[in-house]
N, C-alpha and C positions, 0 to 999 in steps of 0.2 A: 398279282401273278402268281400261279397255279401252286399248292403245300406240296412240300418237297418231303418224300418217304424216306429214313435209313432206307427199309427192306428193298425199296425201286432200286434207289440208289447203287445199293449193292448190287444191286444184281446187272441194274444197269453197265457198272463199271465189269462184272465178272463178267458179259459175253463181252462188250469191249473188248476186255487183259483176247480175247481166247479168240476177238478176230485179228491183237497185233502180235499174237505172239508167229506170224512164220516171218518177219520182221527180225532182220541179222541186226543182233550192233555193230558198233565199234565206229561212230566215229557220226555228224551233227548229220549228216543225207540220214546214217539206220531211225534218226531218235523221229528224226519229224518224218518218214516212211514209216510210222509208226505208229506213230503222234495221222495220219493222213489213215490208214489204212480203219486206225481202232475210233478216231469223227465219222467213218463213212460208216460201219457199223452199228458203232451209238446215235445215229442219225438214222439205222433200218429200230434199232431197240426201240428208240422213242415213240417211231408213229407207229405202236404195239402196244409198247409196258399205256397205259388205264393211269392216268395224272400228268404223265412224263409229254413231254414238246419232243418235236426232232432235235430244235436244238440245243436244250436241253442236254437230252442224247447223247446230240455228240460232242458239244463241253465234255462232258465223263468225259467220251471213249479218248477226244483225241488224249485228253489227260494221259488218257491210262497204260493206252497208246508208249508216249512218250515216255514211262519206268519203267513198260518193258522193251521199247529199246534205249537203252542209258544201261539197266543191268543185265541183258542179254546178256553170259559170258561164252558166249563161243567163240572153238577156236579158230585161228585160219588157215587152214592149211597149204602150202606151197609143194612144191612137182623139183622136185633136184632134178637131173640128166638123165637119169636112168627111168626118169616118168613113177619113183616113189613117192606116197602124199606122207608129208611133215610138218608136224606146228611147231613152235621154237617153244621153252619151256619158260618160266620163269626166272631162270639161267642163263639163258642164253644160249641151252641146247639142245639141235634135233631132238622133237621123239616122233619117231616113224612112227605112219599106221599098221595094222597090223589085221 
């Protein structure tokens, strides 16, 4: 097995997180989507970075993507009958988008 360097792992994780960032969280489906996107990005980075296999890159990317998918705090917007967009705050109140 190849020697894994911390700087290489950090680089791969950063790139995988960048690939996974578009995945919006909210449920298990979004966490899985983040893991798939991160795994694909990590495999690409693993093919390019010397000393790192595509499998290792994919595993690191999938882990990073799952983390981003789980922690992303995007608000889910709804549309009312008048076509205005709003989200529900932590107190259960509607907050309209400006």
